[in-house]
Every structure is written in C-alpha cells, then in structure tokens.
PDB file of N, CA, C and O in Angstrom, chain B, residues numbered from 101:
ATOM      1  N   MET B 101       1.211  -1.269  -0.069  1.00  0.00           N
ATOM      2  CA  MET B 101       0.032   0.129   0.197  1.00  0.00           C
ATOM      3  C   MET B 101       0.793   0.998   0.186  1.00  0.00           C
ATOM      4  O   MET B 101       1.896   0.888   0.722  1.00  0.00           O
ATOM      5  N   LYS B 102       0.342   2.221  -0.509  1.00  0.00           N
ATOM      6  CA  LYS B 102       1.036   3.487  -0.238  1.00  0.00           C
ATOM      7  C   LYS B 102       0.414   4.633  -0.081  1.00  0.00           C
ATOM      8  O   LYS B 102      -0.265   5.170  -0.956  1.00  0.00           O
ATOM      9  N   LEU B 103       0.629   5.109   1.140  1.00  0.00           N
ATOM     10  CA  LEU B 103      -0.164   6.705   1.403  1.00  0.00           C
ATOM     11  C   LEU B 103      -0.719   7.567   0.437  1.00  0.00           C
ATOM     12  O   LEU B 103      -0.080   7.766  -0.597  1.00  0.00           O
ATOM     13  N   THR B 104      -1.967   8.186   0.640  1.00  0.00           N
ATOM     14  CA  THR B 104      -2.302   9.378  -0.066  1.00  0.00           C
ATOM     15  C   THR B 104      -1.855  10.227   0.414  1.00  0.00           C
ATOM     16  O   THR B 104      -1.075  10.053   1.350  1.00  0.00           O
ATOM     17  N   ASP B 105      -2.221  11.651  -0.101  1.00  0.00           N
ATOM     18  CA  ASP B 105      -1.826  13.072   0.628  1.00  0.00           C
ATOM     19  C   ASP B 105      -2.468  12.804   1.872  1.00  0.00           C
ATOM     20  O   ASP B 105      -1.873  12.893   2.946  1.00  0.00           O
ATOM     21  N   GLN B 106      -3.961  12.397   1.728  1.00  0.00           N
ATOM     22  CA  GLN B 106      -4.701  12.631   2.954  1.00  0.00           C
ATOM     23  C   GLN B 106      -4.397  11.249   4.080  1.00  0.00           C
ATOM     24  O   GLN B 106      -4.920  11.158   5.191  1.00  0.00           O
ATOM     25  N   GLY B 107      -3.671  10.492   3.628  1.00  0.00           N
ATOM     26  CA  GLY B 107      -3.714   9.422   4.349  1.00  0.00           C
ATOM     27  C   GLY B 107      -2.229   9.596   5.502  1.00  0.00           C
ATOM     28  O   GLY B 107      -2.056   9.061   6.597  1.00  0.00           O
ATOM     29  N   ILE B 108      -1.298  10.579   4.709  1.00  0.00           N
ATOM     30  CA  ILE B 108      -0.491  11.006   5.370  1.00  0.00           C
ATOM     31  C   ILE B 108      -0.179  12.056   6.213  1.00  0.00           C
ATOM     32  O   ILE B 108       0.753  12.199   7.004  1.00  0.00           O
ATOM     33  N   LYS B 109      -1.649  13.181   5.741  1.00  0.00           N
ATOM     34  CA  LYS B 109      -1.864  14.211   6.607  1.00  0.00           C
ATOM     35  C   LYS B 109      -2.485  13.811   7.944  1.00  0.00           C
ATOM     36  O   LYS B 109      -2.393  14.592   8.891  1.00  0.00           O
ATOM     37  N   ASP B 110      -2.895  13.046   8.029  1.00  0.00           N
ATOM     38  CA  ASP B 110      -3.940  11.926   8.588  1.00  0.00           C
ATOM     39  C   ASP B 110      -2.899  10.717   9.692  1.00  0.00           C
ATOM     40  O   ASP B 110      -3.495  10.056  10.542  1.00  0.00           O
ATOM     41  N   ILE B 111      -2.049  10.639   9.597  1.00  0.00           N
ATOM     42  CA  ILE B 111      -0.911   9.627   9.874  1.00  0.00           C
ATOM     43  C   ILE B 111      -1.053   9.142  11.557  1.00  0.00           C
ATOM     44  O   ILE B 111      -0.782   7.996  11.916  1.00  0.00           O
ATOM     45  N   LYS B 112      -1.559  10.301  12.570  1.00  0.00           N
ATOM     46  CA  LYS B 112      -1.742   9.889  13.550  1.00  0.00           C
ATOM     47  C   LYS B 112      -3.159   8.525  13.385  1.00  0.00           C
ATOM     48  O   LYS B 112      -3.064   7.472  14.015  1.00  0.00           O
ATOM     49  N   GLN B 113      -4.070   8.748  12.684  1.00  0.00           N
ATOM     50  CA  GLN B 113      -4.758   7.709  12.983  1.00  0.00           C
ATOM     51  C   GLN B 113      -4.660   6.379  12.422  1.00  0.00           C
ATOM     52  O   GLN B 113      -5.553   5.532  12.469  1.00  0.00           O
ATOM     53  N   ALA B 114      -3.557   6.251  11.907  1.00  0.00           N
ATOM     54  CA  ALA B 114      -2.964   5.077  10.918  1.00  0.00           C
ATOM     55  C   ALA B 114      -3.394   3.786  11.968  1.00  0.00           C
ATOM     56  O   ALA B 114      -4.202   2.908  11.665  1.00  0.00           O
ATOM     57  N   PRO B 115      -2.642   3.885  13.314  1.00  0.00           N
ATOM     58  CA  PRO B 115      -3.305   2.483  14.211  1.00  0.00           C
ATOM     59  C   PRO B 115      -4.546   2.214  13.830  1.00  0.00           C
ATOM     60  O   PRO B 115      -4.769   1.292  13.046  1.00  0.00           O
ATOM     61  N   GLN B 116      -5.546   3.007  14.351  1.00  0.00           N
ATOM     62  CA  GLN B 116      -6.942   2.572  14.759  1.00  0.00           C
ATOM     63  C   GLN B 116      -7.471   2.120  13.138  1.00  0.00           C
ATOM     64  O   GLN B 116      -8.203   1.142  12.988  1.00  0.00           O
ATOM     65  N   ARG B 117      -7.072   2.837  12.141  1.00  0.00           N
ATOM     66  CA  ARG B 117      -7.559   2.480  10.342  1.00  0.00           C
ATOM     67  C   ARG B 117      -6.934   1.057  10.627  1.00  0.00           C
ATOM     68  O   ARG B 117      -7.723   0.126  10.463  1.00  0.00           O
ATOM     69  N   VAL B 118      -5.680   0.732  11.018  1.00  0.00           N
ATOM     70  CA  VAL B 118      -5.381  -0.663  10.758  1.00  0.00           C
ATOM     71  C   VAL B 118      -6.236  -1.658  11.587  1.00  0.00           C
ATOM     72  O   VAL B 118      -6.455  -2.818  11.239  1.00  0.00           O
ATOM     73  N   ASP B 119      -6.737  -1.019  12.825  1.00  0.00           N
ATOM     74  CA  ASP B 119      -7.537  -2.155  13.585  1.00  0.00           C
ATOM     75  C   ASP B 119      -8.630  -2.004  13.284  1.00  0.00           C
ATOM     76  O   ASP B 119      -9.384  -2.886  13.694  1.00  0.00           O
ATOM     77  N   ALA B 120      -9.219  -0.965  12.522  1.00  0.00           N
ATOM     78  CA  ALA B 120     -10.749  -1.519  11.913  1.00  0.00           C
ATOM     79  C   ALA B 120     -10.795  -2.416  10.938  1.00  0.00           C
ATOM     80  O   ALA B 120     -11.634  -3.316  10.903  1.00  0.00           O
ATOM     81  N   ALA B 121      -9.652  -2.187   9.839  1.00  0.00           N
ATOM     82  CA  ALA B 121      -9.320  -3.120   8.861  1.00  0.00           C
ATOM     83  C   ALA B 121      -9.220  -4.579   9.487  1.00  0.00           C
ATOM     84  O   ALA B 121      -9.894  -5.391   8.854  1.00  0.00           O
ATOM     85  N   ALA B 122      -8.845  -4.869  10.090  1.00  0.00           N
ATOM     86  CA  ALA B 122      -8.683  -6.109  10.623  1.00  0.00           C
ATOM     87  C   ALA B 122      -9.874  -6.747  11.209  1.00  0.00           C
ATOM     88  O   ALA B 122     -10.297  -7.894  11.070  1.00  0.00           O
ATOM     89  N   LYS B 123     -10.373  -5.645  11.969  1.00  0.00           N
ATOM     90  CA  LYS B 123     -11.913  -6.236  12.127  1.00  0.00           C
ATOM     91  C   LYS B 123     -12.949  -6.415  10.753  1.00  0.00           C
ATOM     92  O   LYS B 123     -13.813  -7.291  10.708  1.00  0.00           O
ATOM     93  N   ALA B 124     -12.711  -5.470   9.698  1.00  0.00           N
ATOM     94  CA  ALA B 124     -13.471  -5.886   8.662  1.00  0.00           C
ATOM     95  C   ALA B 124     -12.721  -6.976   8.079  1.00  0.00           C
ATOM     96  O   ALA B 124     -13.450  -7.968   8.058  1.00  0.00           O
ATOM     97  N   ILE B 125     -11.679  -7.199   7.640  1.00  0.00           N
ATOM     98  CA  ILE B 125     -11.008  -8.647   7.406  1.00  0.00           C
ATOM     99  C   ILE B 125     -11.772  -9.691   8.340  1.00  0.00           C
ATOM    100  O   ILE B 125     -12.128 -10.804   7.955  1.00  0.00           O
ATOM    101  N   GLU B 126     -11.900  -9.370   9.140  1.00  0.00           N
ATOM    102  CA  GLU B 126     -12.598 -10.783  10.417  1.00  0.00           C
ATOM    103  C   GLU B 126     -14.225 -10.721   9.631  1.00  0.00           C
ATOM    104  O   GLU B 126     -14.777 -11.702   9.132  1.00  0.00           O
ATOM    105  N   ALA B 127     -14.567  -9.877   9.658  1.00  0.00           N
ATOM    106  CA  ALA B 127     -16.456  -9.361   9.506  1.00  0.00           C
ATOM    107  C   ALA B 127     -16.390 -10.416   7.720  1.00  0.00           C
ATOM    108  O   ALA B 127     -17.277 -11.099   7.207  1.00  0.00           O
ATOM    109  N   LEU B 128     -15.299 -10.187   7.343  1.00  0.00           N
ATOM    110  CA  LEU B 128     -15.667 -10.935   6.168  1.00  0.00           C
ATOM    111  C   LEU B 128     -14.792 -12.220   5.789  1.00  0.00           C
ATOM    112  O   LEU B 128     -14.305 -12.367   4.668  1.00  0.00           O
ATOM    113  N   GLY B 129     -14.660 -13.026   6.708  1.00  0.00           N
ATOM    114  CA  GLY B 129     -13.874 -14.225   7.113  1.00  0.00           C
ATOM    115  C   GLY B 129     -12.934 -14.779   6.855  1.00  0.00           C
ATOM    116  O   GLY B 129     -12.686 -15.982   6.781  1.00  0.00           O
ATOM    117  N   GLY B 130     -12.191 -13.666   6.659  1.00  0.00           N
ATOM    118  CA  GLY B 130     -10.321 -13.550   6.553  1.00  0.00           C
ATOM    119  C   GLY B 130      -9.729 -12.970   7.971  1.00  0.00           C
ATOM    120  O   GLY B 130     -10.294 -12.479   8.948  1.00  0.00           O
ATOM    121  N   LYS B 131      -8.500 -13.206   7.701  1.00  0.00           N
ATOM    122  CA  LYS B 131      -7.573 -12.678   9.135  1.00  0.00           C
ATOM    123  C   LYS B 131      -6.521 -12.363   8.468  1.00  0.00           C
ATOM    124  O   LYS B 131      -5.900 -12.928   7.568  1.00  0.00           O
ATOM    125  N   LEU B 132      -6.321 -10.803   9.352  1.00  0.00           N
ATOM    126  CA  LEU B 132      -4.992 -10.146   8.816  1.00  0.00           C
ATOM    127  C   LEU B 132      -3.663 -10.440   9.716  1.00  0.00           C
ATOM    128  O   LEU B 132      -3.217  -9.806  10.672  1.00  0.00           O
ATOM    129  N   THR B 133      -3.082 -11.880   8.935  1.00  0.00           N
ATOM    130  CA  THR B 133      -1.909 -12.401   9.834  1.00  0.00           C
ATOM    131  C   THR B 133      -0.470 -11.403   9.834  1.00  0.00           C
ATOM    132  O   THR B 133       0.528 -11.722  10.480  1.00  0.00           O
ATOM    133  N   GLY B 134      -0.547 -10.263   9.071  1.00  0.00           N
ATOM    134  CA  GLY B 134       0.791  -9.742   9.301  1.00  0.00           C
ATOM    135  C   GLY B 134       0.485  -8.026   8.493  1.00  0.00           C
ATOM    136  O   GLY B 134      -0.427  -7.744   7.716  1.00  0.00           O
ATOM    137  N   PHE B 135       1.156  -7.474   8.809  1.00  0.00           N
ATOM    138  CA  PHE B 135       1.220  -5.718   8.797  1.00  0.00           C
ATOM    139  C   PHE B 135       2.641  -5.176   8.848  1.00  0.00           C
ATOM    140  O   PHE B 135       3.437  -5.372   9.766  1.00  0.00           O
ATOM    141  N   TYR B 136       2.834  -4.542   7.855  1.00  0.00           N
ATOM    142  CA  TYR B 136       4.118  -3.711   8.706  1.00  0.00           C
ATOM    143  C   TYR B 136       4.033  -2.071   7.385  1.00  0.00           C
ATOM    144  O   TYR B 136       3.548  -1.865   6.273  1.00  0.00           O
ATOM    145  N   PHE B 137       4.641  -1.464   8.173  1.00  0.00           N
ATOM    146  CA  PHE B 137       5.163  -0.170   8.056  1.00  0.00           C
ATOM    147  C   PHE B 137       6.405  -0.803   7.109  1.00  0.00           C
ATOM    148  O   PHE B 137       6.849  -1.922   7.367  1.00  0.00           O
ATOM    149  N   THR B 138       6.928  -0.002   5.995  1.00  0.00           N
ATOM    150  CA  THR B 138       8.007  -0.404   5.350  1.00  0.00           C
ATOM    151  C   THR B 138       8.632   1.082   4.698  1.00  0.00           C
ATOM    152  O   THR B 138       7.911   2.004   4.316  1.00  0.00           O
ATOM    153  N   LEU B 139      10.099   1.087   4.666  1.00  0.00           N
ATOM    154  CA  LEU B 139      10.608   1.981   4.082  1.00  0.00           C
ATOM    155  C   LEU B 139      10.880   1.476   2.343  1.00  0.00           C
ATOM    156  O   LEU B 139      10.777   0.304   1.983  1.00  0.00           O
ATOM    157  N   GLY B 140      11.245   2.653   1.393  1.00  0.00           N
ATOM    158  CA  GLY B 140      10.794   1.896   0.609  1.00  0.00           C
ATOM    159  C   GLY B 140       9.652   2.403  -0.819  1.00  0.00           C
ATOM    160  O   GLY B 140       8.920   3.329  -0.469  1.00  0.00           O
ATOM    161  N   GLU B 141       9.467   2.031  -2.008  1.00  0.00           N
ATOM    162  CA  GLU B 141       8.880   2.232  -2.844  1.00  0.00           C
ATOM    163  C   GLU B 141       7.069   2.067  -1.984  1.00  0.00           C
ATOM    164  O   GLU B 141       6.142   2.808  -2.313  1.00  0.00           O
ATOM    165  N   TYR B 142       6.957   1.167  -1.101  1.00  0.00           N
ATOM    166  CA  TYR B 142       5.711   1.326  -0.362  1.00  0.00           C
ATOM    167  C   TYR B 142       5.739   1.255   0.904  1.00  0.00           C
ATOM    168  O   TYR B 142       6.660   0.752   1.548  1.00  0.00           O
ATOM    169  N   ASP B 143       4.198   2.019   1.604  1.00  0.00           N
ATOM    170  CA  ASP B 143       4.418   2.150   2.959  1.00  0.00           C
ATOM    171  C   ASP B 143       4.384   1.208   3.728  1.00  0.00           C
ATOM    172  O   ASP B 143       5.054   1.008   4.741  1.00  0.00           O
ATOM    173  N   TYR B 144       3.248   0.341   3.051  1.00  0.00           N
ATOM    174  CA  TYR B 144       2.762  -1.036   3.886  1.00  0.00           C
ATOM    175  C   TYR B 144       2.573  -2.078   3.124  1.00  0.00           C
ATOM    176  O   TYR B 144       2.137  -2.155   1.975  1.00  0.00           O
ATOM    177  N   VAL B 145       3.059  -3.147   4.106  1.00  0.00           N
ATOM    178  CA  VAL B 145       2.463  -4.556   3.514  1.00  0.00           C
ATOM    179  C   VAL B 145       1.204  -5.262   4.393  1.00  0.00           C
ATOM    180  O   VAL B 145       0.868  -5.036   5.556  1.00  0.00           O
ATOM    181  N   SER B 146       0.954  -5.674   3.961  1.00  0.00           N
ATOM    182  CA  SER B 146      -0.056  -6.504   4.948  1.00  0.00           C
ATOM    183  C   SER B 146      -0.378  -7.883   4.003  1.00  0.00           C
ATOM    184  O   SER B 146      -0.320  -8.148   2.802  1.00  0.00           O
ATOM    185  N   VAL B 147      -0.769  -8.639   5.303  1.00  0.00           N
ATOM    186  CA  VAL B 147      -1.151 -10.326   4.585  1.00  0.00           C
ATOM    187  C   VAL B 147      -2.193 -10.915   5.053  1.00  0.00           C
ATOM    188  O   VAL B 147      -2.174 -11.414   6.178  1.00  0.00           O
ATOM    189  N   VAL B 148      -3.300 -10.954   4.243  1.00  0.00           N
ATOM    190  CA  VAL B 148      -4.025 -11.530   4.561  1.00  0.00           C
ATOM    191  C   VAL B 148      -4.933 -12.849   4.310  1.00  0.00           C
ATOM    192  O   VAL B 148      -5.511 -12.833   3.223  1.00  0.00           O
ATOM    193  N   GLU B 149      -5.162 -13.989   5.123  1.00  0.00           N
ATOM    194  CA  GLU B 149      -5.348 -15.074   4.706  1.00  0.00           C
ATOM    195  C   GLU B 149      -6.895 -15.543   4.758  1.00  0.00           C
ATOM    196  O   GLU B 149      -7.373 -15.257   5.856  1.00  0.00           O
ATOM    197  N   GLY B 150      -7.752 -16.131   3.962  1.00  0.00           N
ATOM    198  CA  GLY B 150      -8.701 -16.635   4.266  1.00  0.00           C
ATOM    199  C   GLY B 150      -9.657 -16.054   3.588  1.00  0.00           C
ATOM    200  O   GLY B 150     -10.658 -16.571   4.085  1.00  0.00           O
ATOM    201  N   LEU B 151     -10.023 -15.312   2.770  1.00  0.00           N
ATOM    202  CA  LEU B 151     -10.702 -14.297   2.305  1.00  0.00           C
ATOM    203  C   LEU B 151     -10.668 -15.013   0.772  1.00  0.00           C
ATOM    204  O   LEU B 151      -9.666 -15.353   0.143  1.00  0.00           O
ATOM    205  N   THR B 152     -11.984 -15.122   0.404  1.00  0.00           N
ATOM    206  CA  THR B 152     -12.139 -15.285  -1.612  1.00  0.00           C
ATOM    207  C   THR B 152     -11.662 -14.314  -2.101  1.00  0.00           C
ATOM    208  O   THR B 152     -11.412 -13.369  -1.353  1.00  0.00           O
ATOM    209  N   ASP B 153     -11.390 -14.218  -3.424  1.00  0.00           N
ATOM    210  CA  ASP B 153     -11.151 -13.218  -4.104  1.00  0.00           C
ATOM    211  C   ASP B 153     -12.010 -11.965  -4.224  1.00  0.00           C
ATOM    212  O   ASP B 153     -11.577 -10.823  -4.378  1.00  0.00           O
ATOM    213  N   GLU B 154     -13.764 -12.471  -4.097  1.00  0.00           N
ATOM    214  CA  GLU B 154     -14.353 -11.912  -4.445  1.00  0.00           C
ATOM    215  C   GLU B 154     -14.653 -10.688  -2.944  1.00  0.00           C
ATOM    216  O   GLU B 154     -14.872  -9.477  -2.995  1.00  0.00           O
ATOM    217  N   ALA B 155     -14.532 -11.736  -1.548  1.00  0.00           N
ATOM    218  CA  ALA B 155     -14.257 -10.547  -0.749  1.00  0.00           C
ATOM    219  C   ALA B 155     -13.202  -9.819  -0.467  1.00  0.00           C
ATOM    220  O   ALA B 155     -13.287  -8.757   0.148  1.00  0.00           O
ATOM    221  N   GLY B 156     -11.896 -10.415  -0.971  1.00  0.00           N
ATOM    222  CA  GLY B 156     -11.187  -9.011  -1.035  1.00  0.00           C
ATOM    223  C   GLY B 156     -11.167  -8.283  -1.852  1.00  0.00           C
ATOM    224  O   GLY B 156     -10.845  -7.148  -1.502  1.00  0.00           O
ATOM    225  N   ALA B 157     -11.450  -8.469  -3.185  1.00  0.00           N
ATOM    226  CA  ALA B 157     -11.855  -7.102  -3.799  1.00  0.00           C
ATOM    227  C   ALA B 157     -12.931  -6.220  -3.313  1.00  0.00           C
ATOM    228  O   ALA B 157     -12.840  -4.993  -3.374  1.00  0.00           O
ATOM    229  N   SER B 158     -13.744  -6.719  -2.928  1.00  0.00           N
ATOM    230  CA  SER B 158     -15.095  -5.710  -2.156  1.00  0.00           C
ATOM    231  C   SER B 158     -14.291  -4.960  -0.750  1.00  0.00           C
ATOM    232  O   SER B 158     -14.467  -3.794  -0.396  1.00  0.00           O
ATOM    233  N   PHE B 159     -13.367  -5.982  -0.073  1.00  0.00           N
ATOM    234  CA  PHE B 159     -12.525  -5.093   1.090  1.00  0.00           C
ATOM    235  C   PHE B 159     -11.629  -3.677   0.373  1.00  0.00           C
ATOM    236  O   PHE B 159     -11.620  -2.465   0.591  1.00  0.00           O
ATOM    237  N   LEU B 160     -11.011  -4.492  -0.460  1.00  0.00           N
ATOM    238  CA  LEU B 160     -10.025  -3.487  -1.086  1.00  0.00           C
ATOM    239  C   LEU B 160     -10.394  -2.435  -1.624  1.00  0.00           C
ATOM    240  O   LEU B 160      -9.759  -1.393  -1.785  1.00  0.00           O
ATOM    241  N   LEU B 161     -11.916  -2.813  -2.047  1.00  0.00           N
ATOM    242  CA  LEU B 161     -12.753  -1.285  -2.924  1.00  0.00           C
ATOM    243  C   LEU B 161     -12.889  -0.539  -1.671  1.00  0.00           C
ATOM    244  O   LEU B 161     -12.193   0.475  -1.708  1.00  0.00           O
ATOM    245  N   LYS B 162     -13.510  -0.671  -0.622  1.00  0.00           N
ATOM    246  CA  LYS B 162     -14.011  -0.122   0.529  1.00  0.00           C
ATOM    247  C   LYS B 162     -12.535   0.443   1.334  1.00  0.00           C
ATOM    248  O   LYS B 162     -12.415   1.616   1.688  1.00  0.00           O
ATOM    249  N   LEU B 163     -11.701  -0.370   1.499  1.00  0.00           N
ATOM    250  CA  LEU B 163     -10.616   0.661   1.986  1.00  0.00           C
ATOM    251  C   LEU B 163     -10.285   1.656   1.004  1.00  0.00           C
ATOM    252  O   LEU B 163     -10.590   2.776   1.413  1.00  0.00           O
ATOM    253  N   GLY B 164      -9.559   1.657  -0.617  1.00  0.00           N
ATOM    254  CA  GLY B 164      -9.228   2.747  -1.379  1.00  0.00           C
ATOM    255  C   GLY B 164     -10.629   3.922  -1.336  1.00  0.00           C
ATOM    256  O   GLY B 164     -10.498   5.138  -1.477  1.00  0.00           O
ATOM    257  N   SER B 165     -11.728   3.317  -1.144  1.00  0.00           N
ATOM    258  CA  SER B 165     -12.574   4.541  -0.971  1.00  0.00           C
ATOM    259  C   SER B 165     -12.806   5.361   0.194  1.00  0.00           C
ATOM    260  O   SER B 165     -13.667   6.240   0.229  1.00  0.00           O
ATOM    261  N   GLY B 166     -11.828   4.991   1.403  1.00  0.00           N
ATOM    262  CA  GLY B 166     -11.629   5.886   2.264  1.00  0.00           C
ATOM    263  C   GLY B 166     -10.524   6.911   2.031  1.00  0.00           C
ATOM    264  O   GLY B 166     -10.540   7.855   2.820  1.00  0.00           O
ATOM    265  N   GLY B 167      -9.950   6.911   1.473  1.00  0.00           N
ATOM    266  CA  GLY B 167      -9.125   7.912   0.379  1.00  0.00           C
ATOM    267  C   GLY B 167      -7.812   8.045   1.573  1.00  0.00           C
ATOM    268  O   GLY B 167      -7.324   9.172   1.662  1.00  0.00           O
ATOM    269  N   ASN B 168      -7.336   7.154   2.316  1.00  0.00           N
ATOM    270  CA  ASN B 168      -6.133   6.890   2.704  1.00  0.00           C
ATOM    271  C   ASN B 168      -4.616   5.871   2.133  1.00  0.00           C
ATOM    272  O   ASN B 168      -3.388   5.815   2.209  1.00  0.00           O
ATOM    273  N   VAL B 169      -5.520   5.369   1.697  1.00  0.00           N
ATOM    274  CA  VAL B 169      -4.097   4.126   0.855  1.00  0.00           C
ATOM    275  C   VAL B 169      -4.372   3.816  -0.643  1.00  0.00           C
ATOM    276  O   VAL B 169      -5.512   3.932  -1.092  1.00  0.00           O
ATOM    277  N   ARG B 170      -3.494   3.486  -1.291  1.00  0.00           N
ATOM    278  CA  ARG B 170      -3.865   3.041  -2.551  1.00  0.00           C
ATOM    279  C   ARG B 170      -3.273   1.465  -2.383  1.00  0.00           C
ATOM    280  O   ARG B 170      -2.310   1.146  -1.686  1.00  0.00           O
ATOM    281  N   THR B 171      -3.958   0.725  -3.062  1.00  0.00           N
ATOM    282  CA  THR B 171      -3.155  -0.825  -2.895  1.00  0.00           C
ATOM    283  C   THR B 171      -2.602  -1.436  -4.373  1.00  0.00           C
ATOM    284  O   THR B 171      -2.703  -1.031  -5.531  1.00  0.00           O
ATOM    285  N   THR B 172      -2.006  -2.543  -3.786  1.00  0.00           N
ATOM    286  CA  THR B 172      -1.224  -3.117  -4.703  1.00  0.00           C
ATOM    287  C   THR B 172      -1.518  -4.446  -4.541  1.00  0.00           C
ATOM    288  O   THR B 172      -0.939  -4.840  -3.529  1.00  0.00           O
ATOM    289  N   THR B 173      -2.297  -5.533  -5.193  1.00  0.00           N
ATOM    290  CA  THR B 173      -2.222  -6.490  -4.946  1.00  0.00           C
ATOM    291  C   THR B 173      -1.150  -7.708  -5.111  1.00  0.00           C
ATOM    292  O   THR B 173      -0.096  -7.462  -5.699  1.00  0.00           O
ATOM    293  N   LEU B 174      -1.361  -8.826  -4.678  1.00  0.00           N
ATOM    294  CA  LEU B 174      -0.648  -9.702  -5.132  1.00  0.00           C
ATOM    295  C   LEU B 174      -0.811 -11.190  -4.124  1.00  0.00           C
ATOM    296  O   LEU B 174      -0.653 -11.319  -2.910  1.00  0.00           O
ATOM    297  N   LYS B 175      -1.198 -12.229  -5.202  1.00  0.00           N
ATOM    298  CA  LYS B 175      -1.622 -13.253  -4.836  1.00  0.00           C
ATOM    299  C   LYS B 175      -1.109 -14.448  -4.758  1.00  0.00           C
ATOM    300  O   LYS B 175      -0.780 -15.024  -5.795  1.00  0.00           O
ATOM    301  N   ALA B 176      -0.941 -15.053  -3.495  1.00  0.00           N
ATOM    302  CA  ALA B 176       0.585 -15.953  -3.306  1.00  0.00           C
ATOM    303  C   ALA B 176       0.197 -17.083  -2.792  1.00  0.00           C
ATOM    304  O   ALA B 176      -0.657 -16.963  -1.913  1.00  0.00           O
ATOM    305  N   PHE B 177       0.545 -18.176  -3.051  1.00  0.00           N
ATOM    306  CA  PHE B 177       0.381 -19.565  -3.045  1.00  0.00           C
ATOM    307  C   PHE B 177       1.711 -20.370  -2.304  1.00  0.00           C
ATOM    308  O   PHE B 177       2.897 -20.194  -2.583  1.00  0.00           O
ATOM    309  N   THR B 178       1.101 -21.376  -1.198  1.00  0.00           N
ATOM    310  CA  THR B 178       1.723 -21.753  -0.700  1.00  0.00           C
ATOM    311  C   THR B 178       2.684 -22.706  -1.558  1.00  0.00           C
ATOM    312  O   THR B 178       2.515 -22.891  -2.763  1.00  0.00           O
ATOM    313  N   LYS B 179       4.013 -23.462  -0.584  1.00  0.00           N
ATOM    314  CA  LYS B 179       4.762 -24.402  -1.220  1.00  0.00           C
ATOM    315  C   LYS B 179       4.128 -25.644  -1.833  1.00  0.00           C
ATOM    316  O   LYS B 179       4.486 -26.185  -2.879  1.00  0.00           O
ATOM    317  N   GLN B 180       2.821 -26.133  -0.777  1.00  0.00           N
ATOM    318  CA  GLN B 180       2.382 -27.205  -1.216  1.00  0.00           C
ATOM    319  C   GLN B 180       1.378 -27.055  -2.228  1.00  0.00           C
ATOM    320  O   GLN B 180       1.355 -27.802  -3.206  1.00  0.00           O
ATOM    321  N   GLU B 181       0.296 -25.853  -1.998  1.00  0.00           N
ATOM    322  CA  GLU B 181      -0.425 -25.346  -3.505  1.00  0.00           C
ATOM    323  C   GLU B 181       0.307 -25.227  -5.163  1.00  0.00           C
ATOM    324  O   GLU B 181      -0.282 -25.309  -6.241  1.00  0.00           O
ATOM    325  N   LEU B 182       1.656 -25.026  -4.921  1.00  0.00           N
ATOM    326  CA  LEU B 182       2.633 -25.358  -5.639  1.00  0.00           C
ATOM    327  C   LEU B 182       2.999 -26.681  -6.111  1.00  0.00           C
ATOM    328  O   LEU B 182       3.088 -27.206  -7.221  1.00  0.00           O
ATOM    329  N   VAL B 183       3.166 -27.020  -5.008  1.00  0.00           N
ATOM    330  CA  VAL B 183       3.399 -28.479  -5.461  1.00  0.00           C
ATOM    331  C   VAL B 183       2.211 -28.898  -6.363  1.00  0.00           C
ATOM    332  O   VAL B 183       2.466 -29.226  -7.522  1.00  0.00           O
ATOM    333  N   GLU B 184       0.844 -28.913  -5.887  1.00  0.00           N
ATOM    334  CA  GLU B 184      -0.023 -29.503  -6.579  1.00  0.00           C
ATOM    335  C   GLU B 184      -0.395 -29.166  -7.898  1.00  0.00           C
ATOM    336  O   GLU B 184      -0.987 -29.940  -8.649  1.00  0.00           O
ATOM    337  N   ILE B 185       0.041 -27.698  -8.264  1.00  0.00           N
ATOM    338  CA  ILE B 185      -0.183 -26.761  -9.516  1.00  0.00           C
ATOM    339  C   ILE B 185       0.650 -27.535 -10.412  1.00  0.00           C
ATOM    340  O   ILE B 185       0.282 -27.883 -11.534  1.00  0.00           O
ATOM    341  N   VAL B 186       2.104 -27.878  -9.756  1.00  0.00           N
ATOM    342  CA  VAL B 186       3.090 -28.410 -10.727  1.00  0.00           C
ATOM    343  C   VAL B 186       2.564 -29.651 -11.435  1.00  0.00           C
ATOM    344  O   VAL B 186       2.682 -29.840 -12.645  1.00  0.00           O
ATOM    345  N   LYS B 187       1.927 -30.541 -10.514  1.00  0.00           N
ATOM    346  CA  LYS B 187       1.589 -32.032 -10.648  1.00  0.00           C
ATOM    347  C   LYS B 187       0.442 -31.899 -11.855  1.00  0.00           C
ATOM    348  O   LYS B 187       0.190 -32.920 -12.494  1.00  0.00           O
ATOM    349  N   THR B 188      -0.134 -30.877 -12.122  1.00  0.00           N
ATOM    350  CA  THR B 188      -0.760 -30.611 -13.283  1.00  0.00           C
ATOM    351  C   THR B 188      -0.419 -30.644 -14.608  1.00  0.00           C
ATOM    352  O   THR B 188      -1.139 -30.781 -15.596  1.00  0.00           O
ATOM    353  N   LEU B 189       1.064 -30.467 -14.487  1.00  0.00           N
ATOM    354  CA  LEU B 189       1.668 -29.967 -15.713  1.00  0.00           C
ATOM    355  C   LEU B 189       1.674 -31.126 -16.448  1.00  0.00           C
ATOM    356  O   LEU B 189       1.767 -32.285 -16.045  1.00  0.00           O
ATOM    357  N   PRO B 190       1.547 -30.625 -17.768  1.00  0.00           N
ATOM    358  CA  PRO B 190       1.761 -32.250 -18.778  1.00  0.00           C
ATOM    359  C   PRO B 190       2.985 -32.907 -18.792  1.00  0.00           C
ATOM    360  O   PRO B 190       3.121 -33.946 -19.438  1.00  0.00           O
TER     361      PRO B 190
END
C-alpha cells in the first residue's frame, strides 16, 4: 500500500485504521496475519489469509474509498499449493 496525501496528513490515526481494517477483514471471514510499515517504494505491506477473491476485492474497494491508501495486490500460493499446481503440468 502507498499512503495518499490524505493518509499521510492523518498519519496519527493510522494505527486505529489498521485495527478497523483487521475487524473488517474478520467480518468477511479472513484474518490479517501480518502488517508492516515499510521503507522504500511502499508504505505498508499486509498479509491477509482466508478471504475469497471476491471478498478481498470488496474489502479493497472499501479500503480505497476511504482515501488514505492506494493498494497493489499480489496473490500468493503456499509451497504445497505449488506442488499441486506443478502436478497438473503435462
């Protein structure tokens, strides 16, 4: 995630926004398993588990509409999921 001008202006409220996001994720059936403030190109990285793609998209639209961050998503697969994917190769 990258902070917007609005998000950096109201940075002191960031911890409360993260807590609210975690609760919203849980309400959709997922869990925020990691959240990091980072240095470099991105300001935050979060790890969310247990959401369907549709629930995740819904959450990200709601998050983005708040105006504090812009998101970039990355879907990750576990090693075991990789094993299963590779088994399907001809």
